[in-house]
LOVOZA-661255 format. One record per atom (N, C-alpha, C): x, y, z. Coordinates in steps of 0.001 Angstrom, whole numbers, plus 500000, padded with zeros to 6 digits. Example, Ala and Ser with C-alpha at 12.3 -4.5 7.8 and 13.67 -1.06 7.14 Angstrom:
BEGIN
513190494310507800512300495500507800513200496700507800512850497750507080513670498940507140512900500030507870
END
This chain:
BEGIN
506673504932516860507093504102516325506491503955515086507073503402514313506930504076512947506687502401511824505928502098510889505428500601510013505701501593508868506169500797507651506139501211506180505311499939506126504330500088504827503526499120504212503396499042502688503782497887502093504233497674500878502680496877500615502191496838500175500620496437498951500921496202497645501624494823497195501968494902495808500873494070495091500696494553493702499448494246493042500038494165491814499277493287490881499732493569489161498408493948488798498355494999487583497965495835487098497218495073486261495556494654486004494858493793485037495252494487483350495317493228482843495379493383481339494755494211480312496043495412479945495112496680479295494894497615480012494886497602481156494696499078481966495611499587482847496554499412482380497979500508482845497917501852482849497289501796481699497164503753481372496076503979482024494606503492482409494153504002482936494105504187484670494932503360485079495443503055486539496273504297486589497250504456485506498446505745485550497150507061485999496036507062484836495598508903484591494406508489486131494058507652486888493334507339487664493966507968488919494964507429488798496284507788490332496592509470490052497465509883488959497165511221488960496016511661489393494972511828489005493632512818489631493396512156490725493990511345491214493212511304493017494713511064494179495615511179493330496743510669494657496837512173495239496784513338495375496485514035496388495188514239497618494206513276497027492894513069497452493351511881498567494163511111497766494642510079498866495303510160499978496602511211500060496985512121500719496254512502502010495479513299501760494452514026502346493550513073503628493240512477502608491795511696502585492412510502504486493901510130504148494325508917505025493578509503506635493349508419507005493390508052508272494280509000509448493997509381510388494909509576511410495738508752512024497149509055511742498236508116511516498564507573510980498128507845509581498325507031508390498577508568507187499989507873506743500811508769506033500410507957504239499744508540503231500272507942502129501187508303501924502059507364500908503497507058500463503491507773498868502573506713498300502035506590496669502201505508496445502383505391494997502195503945494322503578503508493689504223503036493981505414502867493407505339501311491972506494501972491187506891499955490315507859499866490700508576498458490909509723497913490961510484498302489906511572498455489524512688499234488696513377497095488778513987497515490092514528495844490266514398495416491628514497493781491695513719493585492707514524491979492982514471491707494037514564490002494523513745488941494954512399489913494967511262489255495729510899488424494389510234486648494978509714486524493708508501486609493117507774487733493995506198487952493565506043489026493943506734490254493134506683491724493162505056492232492566504859491674491377503866492349491142504089493416489901503400494290489463503606495720488943503559497122489496502964496609490423503197497838491804503309497919492859503241498387493895503239498469495642502360499984495918501181499694496674500837501232497282501557501070498647502092501945498807502851502583500008502531503518500960502379503129502127502147504129503136502971503534504312503051504700505330503430504662507317502530505174507301502216503939508885501614504082509632502347504460511057501658505365511819502745505840513461502234504487514931501666503935514235501547502671515694500309501878515330499983500894515799499229499697516400497587499903516118497372500924516728496360501887516150495764502485515296497056502435514513496737503552512986496105502534512390497301500994512188496838499709511665495577499730511828494583499665512998493199499778513048492176500443512641492771501919512828491848502895511806492288502947509968493160502196510100493178502005508230492195500561507900491758499675508605491615498948508659490077498970508760489356499838509663487802499964509779487699501283508646488846501960507699488435502970506886487404502680505754487237501378505642486791501093504666485402502262504282484623502794504966483724503498505047483731504909504952485176504950505127485687506553504407485944507216503045486156508232502793486717508498501623488160507622501396488943507457502247490398506669501630489649505400501610488825504901502360488553503237501688487690503746500412487004504591499932486508504705498969487429504599497960488271505511498074489347505360497025490470504348497146490416503676498005491651502497498070491112501188497304489184501293497404488968500505496580488759500779495500488706501578494830488253502371493610490032501917492672490918502627493454492382501697493324492716500314492713491695499465494149492267498462493996491241497179493110490117498331492369489735497788491022490427497731489903492068498136490023492829498360488840493578497114488564493872496273489793494221495390490686493510493727489838494555493085489153493974491600488962494315490804490261492758490066490604492773489689491427492564487734491345493089487169490095492956485824489708493359485293490481493172483906490792494525482967491558496018482872490864497054482703491556498385483165491008498614483930490334497984485169490821498886486312490401499785487192491083500523487873490847502249487950491258501478489617492376502062489263493487501575489869494323502032489793495496502261491223496747502578490833498121502170491986498992501881491417500448501554492508501407502935492493502311503882493729502475504872493537503300504653494855504404504984494063505709504377495392506459505705495371507374506468496778507764508339496815507799507697497271509503508499496861510320508392497717511735509768498695511623510164500083512115511665500418512157512132499965513726513571499323512931513998498436513545514369499201515070514559500458515469514545500829516863512888500875517558512077500321516914510644500137517960510485498635517942511682498230517330511764496664517389511704495657518213511464494885518852512084493786519835512826492965518926514550492833519193515250492321518873516112491520520064516029489941519129516615488950519883518223488633519588518893488057520625519939487912520199521299488740521151522667488741520440523536489759520739523097490164521879524059490335522981523261491256524269524600492797524110
END
């Protein structure tokens, strides 16, 4: 089974340069510190989208199971959790700020209803 997660957010005003520098310095460690079953894929900026709330950036990861989602959720005390918290510090959490969270499941692993 495979899931892709996209956690979108808006960088705080005046912080894009600092966020970029932080990411350059920490991206390799994010990859290596990811919990078992999680693969950090990067932070991406939308080039174009039909999403009504895209935000500035998406933190993108893949997980191989529901258990990996649980491990990721429990990773707040790990180095990966610390790095994710540092990254999140660049995001604006004000009410009404653009952002979204999406978890996609591979269609071949999903339960599909409809035409037989």
